[in-house]
N, C-alpha and C positions, 0 to 999 in steps of 0.2 A: 504494500499500500504506500505509494508515493515514496517519500524520503524516510520512511520508518522501517523498522525490522518486523513489522506486523505482517504475517502472511494470512490472506483470506482465500476462501474458496471462490473460484471464478463465478459460480452460481451461488448467490448468498440468499438465505431464507428471509423473505420479507414478511414481517409479522403484523402488518396492518390489519388484514382481514380477520385474523383470529381474535382481535379485539372485539369484533362484532359491530362496533359503532360505524354507522354509514354503510355497512355491509349486510344488513338484514339479520343481525344477530349471529350467534355462534354456538358451537357445541363443544363443551370443555374436553370431553373424552376424545373426540376426533381431532381437536386441535393438538392435544398432547401427542397423539399417535402420529400426526403430520410431522411434528418436530423430531420425534424419535426416528421416523422413516428418513427424514432429510439427513440426520446424523449418521444413520446406518448406511447411507448410500453416498457418502463423501462430501456432503455439504457441512462444512464445519463452522460457518459464520452465520450469525442470526442478527437481523436488523429490526429494531423495535423503537418504540417511543412512548413516553407517559400518556400522550393523547390517544393512543390506539386502545380503545376501550376504557379510557380513563384509568389507566393503571393495570387493567386486566391482562393485556398482552404481555407485559413484563412479568406479571405474576405467573402466568401460564408457562413462560419459558423457565422460570425458576423451578416450577414443579416438574417440568419435563427433564431438567438437568439433575434432579436428585440422583445421587449415586453415580453420576458421570464424572469423568476427569475434566475439571474446569480448565486445565492448562491446554486441552486440545480443542477447546471451543472459544470462538472469538465473539464477544458480545458488543454490539454496536447499538447505542441508544441515543436519545436526543434531549433537548431542553428547549424552553422558549415558548411553548404554547400553554397558556393558563386558562382556567375556566371555572366558573361558579354561576350561581343564579343571580348575580349582581351585574349591572351594566356600569358599575362605578370602579372598575379595576384600573390598575396602572398598565401602561403599555399602549399598543396600537390595536384598536378593535379590528378583528379579522372577520368573523362570521358568528351567526347564532345557530344553535342546533337544539333539537328536542331529544332528550334521552329519558326513557321511562316516564313519559308524560310531563317531564319538567323541562322548561326552556333554560338552556345554558348559554352564556355569553363567552366566547372564545377570543382571547387576546394574545398578540405576539408581545412577549415581555422577556427581555434578556439582560436585565440589570445584573451586576455582579452578585448582589445579595440573593437574588432569585435563582441564579444559576447554582450557587453553592447549596441552597435549600433543595432544589430540584434533584441534584445529583445524590444528596443524601437519601432522598425518598426513593430514587431509582435503585441505588445500591441495596436498600432494604427490600424492595419489591423483587429484585433480581436475586436476592440472597447471595451476594458476592461482595468481595471487598475491593474489586477494581473493575473498571469498564475499559475495554480494549480501545474503542473509538467513541468519543463523545462528540456529537454534532449539534450545532445550533439548527433547530428545525426550520425556522424562517427568519429572514432579517427583520429587525425590530427598528422602525424609524424613530422611536422615542429614546433609544439608548445608543450612545456613541459606540461604534464598532470596536474602538480600542479598549473600552471598558469591558465589553463582552469577551474579547480575546485575552485580556489580562486575567479574567476569572479562570479561564481555561489553563493558562500558564500556571496559576496557583495550584490548581487541581493536579496538574502533571507533577509539579514539585512535591506535592503531598503523596503521590503515588496512587491516587484514586482513579486516574485515567491514564492510559498509555499514550494516547495521541489525541490531537484536536482536529475536528473537521467542521465544516459548515454545510449547509444545504440551501438550495434555491438562491444562491448568490449570483449576481451578475458579475461580469469581468471587472467592472470598476469597484464593486464592493469587495471582491476577492483581493484585488490589489491593495485596497485600503487595510484589509485585515492582515495582509502580509507584512505590513509595516510594523506590526506588533508582535506576530507569532509566526512560527513556520508551520503551516497547515499541512495535514496529511492528505486531506480530500475535500471534495465538494460533491454532495449528493444532489443530482439534478435529474429532471424529467428528460428521458431520451428514449426514443423508439423509432421504428421504421416510419411512423407517421409524424414524428416530431424530432427533427434533426437540427434545430436551430443552433445548438451549442457548437456544431461543427465549424461555424463561421469565426468564433472568437475564443470561447472557453477551451475547446479542445487544443488548438495550437498553443495557447498560453500554458495550459496544464502540462502539456508534453514538455515544453521548454523548461518549465520550473519544477518538473517532477512531482506534480501534485496529482494524486489519484482522483479518478472519476467514478463515483458510485451511481450507476444508472437505475432510476426507478421508473416504474410503469412501462417496462419494455413491451409488455403484452397489451398495453392500453386497456387495463382493467379486464382483460379477458377477450377483448374484441378481436384481437389478432389470432386467437386460437381457432377461429372460424365457427365455434360452437354456437355463437349468438345467431348466426344466419341459419342454423338448423332448428333452434329452439329458442325463440327470443323472449321467453317468459321469465321476468325478474320479479322479485318481491316488490311490493309497493314502495317500501322504504329503502330500497336499494338505490344508492346514489347514481348508479350507472344509467338509470332511466333517463336522466338529464345529460349525463356526461357524454354519452355516445352521439348526441345531437350535433356535436361540433364537427363531425366527420361526414364526408359524402359516402354514405354506407354502401351505395351501389358500386362506387369505384373501389372501395375497400374489399368488397365481396369479389369483384372481378379480379383484383390483384391476387387475392388469396387462391383463387382458382388457377391462375397462371403459374404460381410457384408450387402448388400442391404436387405436381409430378416429381419435383426434386425431393420432397419429403417421402413420397412413395418409393422412389429409387433407393433411398437410404434406409427404408423400413423404419421410419420415424414418423412423428406427428407434425402437424403445422406448428403447434405451439413450440415444440422442441427446436424446429427449424428456425423459428423466429428468435428464440433465445440464443441459439448458437450463432446466428448472424450478428446479434448484438454483441456478444462477447468478442467477435473478431473485428470490430470497428476500431479505428485508431483512437488511442487515448482512453478507451474505456477499460477500467481496471476490474471492477466486478459488476455483475448484473443481479438486481434484486428480482426474485421470483416468489410470489406468495403461494401458499398452499393451505387449503382448509381441511385436507384430509391426507392420509398416507399415500393413496394412489397419485394424487397431484404432486406431492413432494417427490416421490420416486421418479415420476415423469420429468419433473424439472431437472433432477440430477442427471437424468439420461440424455439431457441436451449436450453434455460434454463427451458423449461416447462416439461422436463422429465429427468430421470436419467438412469444410466447404472449400471447393477449389476456387481459383481466381476467376475462372469462367463462370462458375455458378454465382459467385458474388457479384460479377458484372451484370449477369442476367437479372438478378433480383434488383439491383440498382436501376437498371433500365426500366424495369416494370414499375418501380417505385416512382420514377419521374413522370409517369402517366397519371398518377393520382392527383 
């Protein structure tokens, strides 16, 4: 990972969905089974955040890791999203959400004091005494970037985190942060349908040896192709609105075009999409969520094959038509 000695699995387990919030709920047993399956099939890195299920995702990871060798697992978590039933919080208002019939106000807040507090809470929920990679979840316009970075420097010196990262930072914000601390990574949205970071963040990150953690490579499952076979989602599933940003007819046509490559390699569309993402310039690790063991095993299987230069070129040419 960037300029650190931390090694992560190329496919890293994304634990947003198992938190249940915004994903139509979750099942504890199947969530833990998913984590176990990921670990059993070579995925050693788990990415979570306090916001994922309002602490539940971190707690499920802790439960899944009971009896496991902590030194062989890399825990990635975040800070900087706070929530409660009051609209009078510190920080920058982000959005409102309803959880169990109660309206919650979510704020971006990354003051030094709040970071220290959040990390202590995450350590407790994760049942560990250190976090491998701590990431600021979203930039907070109300807190100077240098104050946020100074807090992570303190945590590194204390041994509570091994490395500092950020998430959803623009190139200018990244440069500002680098004036205070040597960052290990930037977690950003990147997929076949969203390649904006290739213009500036990727070249800069390669030059400065900063890792890139790609999230939503499957566009919340859209690129698996399953949505076009069975488009039924739960009413409270956020993807009902999320998918509207895409020209679904063009996405469907694209997936039909690349499907023969997956068939030739005896793999799935989802695995093909994940493998393509891992092979893009500057991408260090790719996050892939799994809500059950079957999905986790399938995600790990994305590393069981490779793509030729010709196949990558064909995929890119078809992407240009979307």
